[in-house]
Legacy VTK file of the C-alpha trace (Angstrom):
# vtk DataFile Version 3.0
C-alpha trace
ASCII
DATASET POLYDATA
POINTS 463 float
-56.566 -40.580 25.801
-53.453 -42.155 27.273
-50.392 -40.432 25.793
-47.305 -42.644 25.995
-45.241 -39.863 24.437
-46.220 -37.474 27.196
-45.239 -40.047 29.800
-41.891 -40.600 28.117
-41.244 -36.863 28.223
-42.156 -36.803 31.911
-39.742 -39.622 32.661
-36.971 -37.658 30.974
-37.907 -34.654 33.099
-37.715 -36.783 36.262
-34.228 -37.935 35.320
-33.146 -34.317 34.859
-34.761 -33.242 38.132
-33.093 -35.993 40.118
-29.765 -35.264 38.490
-29.996 -31.613 39.552
-30.391 -32.560 43.225
-27.998 -35.499 43.185
-25.175 -33.874 45.172
-23.549 -35.473 47.069
-23.849 -38.469 44.782
-21.282 -40.903 46.194
-22.324 -44.127 47.909
-20.863 -43.978 51.373
-22.103 -46.853 53.545
-19.289 -49.101 54.761
-20.058 -52.785 54.098
-20.592 -55.305 56.868
-20.414 -59.098 56.702
-23.218 -61.346 57.861
-23.067 -64.672 59.693
-22.597 -66.423 56.332
-19.421 -64.439 55.639
-21.054 -62.506 52.776
-21.888 -58.814 52.595
-25.157 -58.106 54.345
-27.912 -55.940 53.015
-27.772 -52.497 54.522
-31.573 -52.250 54.648
-34.437 -54.621 53.959
-37.831 -52.964 53.441
-40.740 -55.330 54.022
-43.625 -54.232 51.816
-43.693 -52.649 48.346
-46.862 -50.628 48.716
-46.860 -46.849 48.899
-45.015 -46.743 52.232
-42.277 -49.201 51.282
-41.705 -47.568 47.904
-41.426 -44.123 49.503
-38.863 -45.477 51.983
-36.947 -46.961 49.052
-36.891 -43.620 47.252
-35.686 -41.845 50.388
-32.867 -44.400 50.721
-31.854 -43.661 47.127
-31.813 -39.946 47.860
-29.553 -40.541 50.868
-27.189 -42.627 48.716
-27.742 -45.790 50.729
-26.829 -48.714 48.502
-27.295 -52.413 49.176
-30.976 -52.326 50.045
-33.866 -54.483 48.897
-37.667 -54.345 49.035
-39.722 -57.535 49.329
-43.464 -58.020 49.154
-45.673 -61.053 49.660
-47.791 -60.130 46.630
-46.854 -60.195 42.949
-46.791 -57.039 40.843
-50.222 -55.508 40.403
-51.535 -56.894 43.691
-49.458 -54.891 46.173
-51.296 -52.721 48.635
-55.088 -52.788 48.986
-56.035 -50.956 45.796
-56.705 -53.948 43.551
-57.602 -56.375 46.331
-59.686 -55.507 49.403
-60.104 -51.739 48.894
-63.716 -51.657 47.698
-64.217 -47.931 47.390
-64.272 -46.411 43.910
-61.767 -43.630 44.635
-59.174 -42.708 47.219
-60.614 -41.031 50.288
-57.955 -38.316 50.239
-58.326 -35.121 48.187
-56.522 -35.337 44.853
-54.139 -32.532 45.900
-52.540 -34.647 48.657
-48.967 -35.541 47.748
-46.748 -38.112 49.392
-44.568 -40.694 47.613
-43.081 -37.981 45.381
-41.139 -36.621 48.405
-41.562 -33.072 47.061
-40.265 -33.778 43.544
-42.982 -32.096 41.407
-42.390 -34.260 38.337
-42.980 -37.405 40.440
-46.431 -36.406 41.716
-49.575 -38.226 40.698
-50.780 -34.995 39.089
-47.727 -34.861 36.808
-48.176 -38.525 35.881
-51.863 -37.961 35.132
-51.409 -34.741 33.158
-48.616 -36.280 31.069
-51.137 -38.814 29.783
-54.467 -36.983 29.780
-53.650 -33.267 29.900
-54.042 -30.457 32.427
-57.683 -29.842 31.500
-58.571 -33.438 32.339
-56.904 -33.069 35.746
-59.232 -30.196 36.592
-62.191 -32.514 36.014
-60.899 -35.194 38.391
-62.819 -35.268 41.672
-60.918 -37.869 43.648
-58.316 -40.258 42.306
-59.696 -43.634 41.103
-58.156 -46.353 43.257
-57.043 -48.480 40.294
-55.302 -45.485 38.790
-53.428 -44.905 42.059
-52.201 -48.513 41.858
-51.034 -47.881 38.270
-49.199 -44.764 39.392
-47.390 -46.673 42.148
-46.340 -49.352 39.648
-44.949 -46.650 37.349
-43.241 -44.931 40.308
-41.472 -48.187 41.187
-40.342 -48.635 37.589
-39.223 -45.092 36.845
-37.113 -44.957 40.013
-35.638 -48.407 39.421
-36.466 -49.574 42.926
-35.170 -53.086 43.763
-38.474 -54.869 44.460
-38.934 -58.633 44.689
-42.546 -59.805 44.661
-44.065 -63.120 45.766
-41.537 -63.063 48.616
-43.414 -63.233 51.937
-41.513 -62.742 55.176
-42.131 -65.765 57.376
-39.773 -65.058 60.291
-37.617 -62.233 61.663
-34.744 -62.862 64.075
-33.204 -59.694 65.580
-29.623 -59.826 66.866
-27.379 -57.085 68.274
-25.338 -56.835 65.055
-27.825 -57.912 62.347
-31.330 -59.143 61.586
-31.954 -62.497 59.919
-35.110 -62.502 57.804
-36.572 -65.712 56.432
-38.307 -65.366 53.066
-40.892 -67.889 51.859
-42.641 -68.240 48.523
-41.256 -69.920 45.397
-37.649 -68.985 46.256
-37.178 -69.493 50.034
-34.034 -68.005 51.543
-32.615 -66.214 54.549
-31.503 -62.605 54.130
-29.076 -60.963 56.545
-29.507 -57.240 56.926
-28.371 -54.434 59.209
-31.706 -52.632 59.290
-35.334 -53.633 58.662
-38.296 -51.378 57.894
-41.743 -52.927 58.293
-43.861 -51.164 55.683
-46.221 -54.057 55.060
-49.580 -52.358 55.173
-52.226 -51.326 57.617
-52.305 -54.770 59.265
-48.517 -55.129 59.317
-48.361 -54.943 63.110
-51.526 -56.825 63.969
-54.459 -58.671 62.433
-57.887 -58.018 61.036
-60.333 -58.640 63.853
-63.885 -59.902 64.171
-65.855 -61.139 67.197
-65.137 -64.749 68.144
-68.756 -65.752 67.642
-68.466 -64.610 64.019
-65.067 -66.188 63.336
-66.491 -69.471 64.686
-69.105 -69.541 61.905
-68.385 -71.561 58.733
-66.042 -69.660 56.424
-68.596 -69.881 53.626
-70.984 -67.737 55.688
-68.742 -64.952 56.970
-65.950 -62.617 55.935
-63.919 -59.781 57.244
-64.209 -56.704 55.051
-60.556 -57.162 54.083
-60.894 -60.781 52.944
-61.105 -61.812 49.304
-64.898 -61.912 48.838
-67.004 -63.416 46.050
-69.728 -60.782 45.950
-71.340 -62.492 42.969
-72.300 -65.349 45.298
-74.461 -62.881 47.278
-76.922 -62.298 44.443
-80.434 -62.731 45.811
-79.141 -63.110 49.376
-79.652 -61.211 52.625
-76.329 -59.756 53.785
-75.621 -58.410 57.277
-72.685 -56.024 57.758
-71.235 -55.087 61.149
-69.378 -51.792 61.473
-69.674 -48.028 61.228
-66.576 -47.210 59.195
-65.799 -46.706 55.540
-64.769 -50.328 54.979
-68.094 -51.620 56.297
-70.081 -49.244 54.100
-67.948 -49.905 51.014
-68.486 -53.642 51.414
-72.204 -53.103 51.904
-72.253 -51.135 48.658
-70.308 -53.853 46.843
-72.795 -56.481 48.014
-75.897 -54.569 46.923
-74.284 -53.619 43.625
-73.610 -57.323 43.029
-77.322 -58.076 43.341
-77.932 -58.864 47.009
-81.623 -58.986 47.855
-81.014 -56.691 50.816
-78.092 -55.428 52.875
-78.376 -54.490 56.554
-75.654 -52.423 58.235
-75.488 -52.715 62.026
-73.815 -50.035 64.161
-73.642 -50.254 67.944
-73.472 -46.482 68.380
-76.688 -44.475 68.330
-75.383 -42.341 65.445
-72.780 -42.864 62.749
-69.667 -40.713 62.922
-70.014 -37.729 60.572
-66.860 -35.789 61.504
-63.465 -36.701 60.054
-61.011 -35.472 62.738
-57.895 -36.195 60.696
-58.966 -33.491 58.245
-58.431 -30.915 60.978
-54.928 -32.308 61.533
-53.780 -32.096 57.921
-51.130 -29.484 58.547
-47.354 -29.667 58.648
-46.999 -29.111 62.366
-48.995 -32.184 63.352
-47.946 -34.479 60.522
-44.246 -33.764 60.997
-43.969 -33.160 64.731
-46.632 -35.101 66.608
-43.928 -37.623 67.476
-41.847 -34.862 69.113
-44.464 -34.000 71.727
-44.149 -35.145 75.350
-45.609 -38.598 75.830
-48.653 -37.474 77.905
-49.654 -34.968 75.221
-49.219 -37.505 72.424
-51.441 -39.853 74.412
-54.145 -37.217 74.709
-54.076 -36.523 70.960
-54.194 -40.146 69.872
-56.596 -41.396 72.513
-59.099 -38.770 71.389
-58.579 -39.524 67.698
-58.640 -43.315 67.901
-61.588 -43.372 70.293
-63.628 -40.998 68.159
-62.832 -43.073 65.054
-63.056 -41.784 61.499
-66.005 -40.758 59.380
-66.353 -41.936 55.810
-66.513 -39.519 52.877
-69.670 -38.239 51.230
-69.099 -40.478 48.221
-69.294 -43.582 50.395
-72.545 -42.456 51.985
-74.064 -41.613 48.604
-73.033 -44.967 47.187
-75.002 -46.780 49.886
-77.893 -44.359 50.328
-78.987 -44.529 46.680
-80.202 -48.117 47.202
-83.646 -48.702 48.743
-82.688 -52.227 49.769
-79.931 -51.093 52.152
-81.040 -50.526 55.745
-78.991 -48.912 58.510
-79.524 -50.234 62.059
-77.979 -47.753 64.518
-77.771 -48.461 68.231
-77.863 -52.192 67.491
-74.683 -54.116 68.216
-74.158 -57.854 67.879
-73.947 -60.123 70.924
-73.851 -63.631 69.463
-74.390 -65.640 66.293
-75.096 -69.224 65.335
-76.101 -71.317 62.353
-79.795 -72.120 61.911
-79.878 -74.574 59.071
-77.882 -72.921 56.286
-78.514 -69.352 57.513
-76.863 -67.211 60.192
-78.948 -66.175 63.188
-77.508 -63.060 64.829
-78.347 -62.011 68.375
-78.390 -58.208 68.473
-78.934 -55.819 71.348
-82.472 -55.293 70.014
-83.441 -58.829 69.040
-82.617 -61.468 66.440
-81.785 -61.087 62.786
-81.281 -63.808 60.170
-78.976 -63.427 57.176
-77.435 -65.570 54.473
-74.000 -63.999 54.770
-72.129 -61.838 57.289
-69.374 -59.268 56.676
-67.455 -57.648 59.536
-65.987 -54.206 58.997
-64.563 -54.323 62.501
-61.040 -53.134 61.860
-57.725 -54.099 63.373
-56.354 -55.607 66.530
-52.836 -54.262 67.014
-50.126 -56.406 68.569
-46.868 -58.002 67.453
-48.077 -61.315 68.855
-50.672 -61.533 66.084
-47.993 -61.584 63.374
-46.300 -65.000 62.959
-43.012 -63.388 61.914
-42.965 -61.162 65.016
-44.649 -63.380 67.601
-41.476 -65.168 68.828
-40.079 -61.892 70.201
-43.321 -59.955 70.729
-42.981 -60.084 74.518
-39.640 -58.228 74.246
-41.175 -55.194 72.503
-42.223 -52.187 74.606
-45.839 -51.100 74.183
-47.694 -47.948 75.095
-49.096 -49.779 78.115
-45.515 -50.451 79.265
-44.252 -46.882 78.860
-47.333 -44.795 79.716
-49.492 -46.227 82.549
-52.750 -44.463 81.489
-52.629 -46.564 78.309
-53.243 -49.648 80.450
-56.811 -48.416 80.878
-57.438 -48.724 77.126
-56.008 -52.122 76.133
-56.793 -51.619 72.437
-54.483 -48.580 72.364
-52.043 -49.813 74.993
-51.091 -52.692 72.668
-49.512 -50.335 70.114
-45.703 -50.448 70.087
-44.024 -47.534 71.832
-41.540 -46.448 69.181
-38.281 -44.529 69.383
-37.501 -41.203 67.726
-37.021 -42.686 64.244
-39.765 -45.357 64.346
-37.514 -48.025 65.882
-38.772 -50.703 68.263
-37.898 -50.128 71.902
-37.312 -52.927 74.412
-38.951 -53.962 77.640
-35.519 -55.136 78.816
-32.621 -52.741 78.066
-30.516 -55.763 77.105
-32.650 -56.070 73.948
-32.237 -52.447 72.900
-29.478 -52.936 70.319
-31.238 -55.794 68.532
-34.742 -54.295 68.470
-33.515 -50.860 67.348
-32.624 -52.471 64.013
-36.344 -52.857 63.231
-38.509 -49.841 62.352
-42.300 -49.825 62.065
-43.809 -47.830 59.208
-47.327 -49.273 59.333
-50.535 -48.373 61.154
-48.716 -49.710 64.212
-46.797 -46.400 64.344
-49.982 -44.348 64.742
-49.922 -44.014 68.530
-46.333 -42.778 68.464
-46.370 -40.570 65.365
-49.916 -40.093 64.134
-50.574 -41.031 60.485
-47.607 -42.926 59.067
-46.843 -45.364 56.263
-50.450 -46.469 55.872
-51.639 -42.902 55.118
-50.906 -41.066 51.876
-50.782 -37.659 53.540
-48.073 -38.835 55.960
-45.705 -39.993 53.209
-44.531 -36.427 52.760
-43.095 -36.494 56.295
-42.433 -40.022 57.591
-39.797 -41.480 55.232
-37.284 -38.735 56.003
-37.537 -39.450 59.710
-37.281 -43.223 59.284
-34.299 -43.008 56.946
-32.585 -40.422 59.156
-32.466 -43.069 61.869
-31.138 -45.651 59.444
-28.370 -43.450 58.044
-27.386 -42.356 61.541
-26.973 -45.987 62.600
-25.110 -46.970 59.441
-22.720 -44.033 59.724
-22.034 -44.719 63.410
-21.251 -48.373 62.668
-18.744 -47.329 59.993
-17.371 -44.247 61.762
-13.910 -45.705 62.453
-13.512 -46.683 58.804
-14.729 -43.252 57.705
-12.134 -41.656 59.999
-9.435 -43.834 58.442
-10.556 -42.628 55.003
-10.281 -39.034 56.131
-6.807 -39.481 57.591
-5.633 -41.261 54.424
-7.066 -38.615 52.093
-4.225 -36.811 50.354
-5.600 -35.579 47.015
-3.986 -32.163 46.325
-6.150 -29.274 45.123
-3.355 -27.918 42.895
LINES 1 464
463 0 1 2 3 4 5 6 7 8 9 10 11 12 13 14 15 16 17 18 19 20 21 22 23 24 25 26 27 28 29 30 31 32 33 34 35 36 37 38 39 40 41 42 43 44 45 46 47 48 49 50 51 52 53 54 55 56 57 58 59 60 61 62 63 64 65 66 67 68 69 70 71 72 73 74 75 76 77 78 79 80 81 82 83 84 85 86 87 88 89 90 91 92 93 94 95 96 97 98 99 100 101 102 103 104 105 106 107 108 109 110 111 112 113 114 115 116 117 118 119 120 121 122 123 124 125 126 127 128 129 130 131 132 133 134 135 136 137 138 139 140 141 142 143 144 145 146 147 148 149 150 151 152 153 154 155 156 157 158 159 160 161 162 163 164 165 166 167 168 169 170 171 172 173 174 175 176 177 178 179 180 181 182 183 184 185 186 187 188 189 190 191 192 193 194 195 196 197 198 199 200 201 202 203 204 205 206 207 208 209 210 211 212 213 214 215 216 217 218 219 220 221 222 223 224 225 226 227 228 229 230 231 232 233 234 235 236 237 238 239 240 241 242 243 244 245 246 247 248 249 250 251 252 253 254 255 256 257 258 259 260 261 262 263 264 265 266 267 268 269 270 271 272 273 274 275 276 277 278 279 280 281 282 283 284 285 286 287 288 289 290 291 292 293 294 295 296 297 298 299 300 301 302 303 304 305 306 307 308 309 310 311 312 313 314 315 316 317 318 319 320 321 322 323 324 325 326 327 328 329 330 331 332 333 334 335 336 337 338 339 340 341 342 343 344 345 346 347 348 349 350 351 352 353 354 355 356 357 358 359 360 361 362 363 364 365 366 367 368 369 370 371 372 373 374 375 376 377 378 379 380 381 382 383 384 385 386 387 388 389 390 391 392 393 394 395 396 397 398 399 400 401 402 403 404 405 406 407 408 409 410 411 412 413 414 415 416 417 418 419 420 421 422 423 424 425 426 427 428 429 430 431 432 433 434 435 436 437 438 439 440 441 442 443 444 445 446 447 448 449 450 451 452 453 454 455 456 457 458 459 460 461 462
């Protein structure tokens, strides 16, 4: 049973814990004026999912004031958990911590036990995805993070001394800020991708796995799913559970991936320091990982395998598709297949040019293909941004360095440079400190002369 009293006690404990580690507690960032003559934001965080909220908490801990967090979605719809995430539970073990930033009373476990008790926690296998979304909403509230929802970013204009960010939605405006953190989800530096011959089909007959999907409309239908990853299988399960006549999963590889390589890398050395390795060694790590791809958990396999009307087609990729009457005819490497609806679990295509707010300056951003020639041989990986030491964009032309360094990428786009980042729960223990270290370094350097003046004017006697 949910115990509001237990949660209230936990919130009091959090306040005490944060008070004990508050030193030094003074705000210290020197203000700067924007082009409109008003004080600029010090930091704008784009995205109020788990990554953006963790960045916000780290900014609070570093006593950075004057920051804001915006998200395109309203409260309750941020992140994938209540939208396109169609698994039942998180894929991470329940013991993985992240947004708490090593404050025990802020962990999901503490939140859960405060409401349901320690015995109930022992019975939890993996964390239900909806409950994770509830936890993040509570986390935002209990920390008092300055989040504005229904505020999509429609354009970003980097300049040497500030970044202008245009906000759409019901209250359009332009925000001037000194630093920007892109923490807007797994697709925040690219787009969901599907083959052109599928995207050319009528929208009523095809979806990407990350689209809003009316699975109820698939009752009694034949559904074809393309992809070998967890998203493809979760969507297949959702379709058959909604009453599809049959679901067929097509995988171009001869066998599905059964090994989850990131499990082997769940140790502090890799998660904290992969981004410190020499570039050639980082390339070898990430090329292996992102070429091998990820396996899905046992729960996902079981969810699909329990249904007799789900069929797996391995070694059978898709080559073309067309409409035949009101059905989709798919040309596969082994023949033709006809379905009523198609779902593509085909993942991401990384590239700033795919994001409308980044596209105008995408050709100024250095990529892995620019900085490491072997990456040119793998265009899918070469398109990732080549990031600086604290997740900042780097330029193709040195003249752009000062402007682009004001933008940091804490999305899946950071994966080639740092391994798991803002889109992975297990990386939240390590990434925000590094991102915010770069921000505070820049803010202090910009105000250093004023800080020196403060020091020279300081004359408070000790006795």
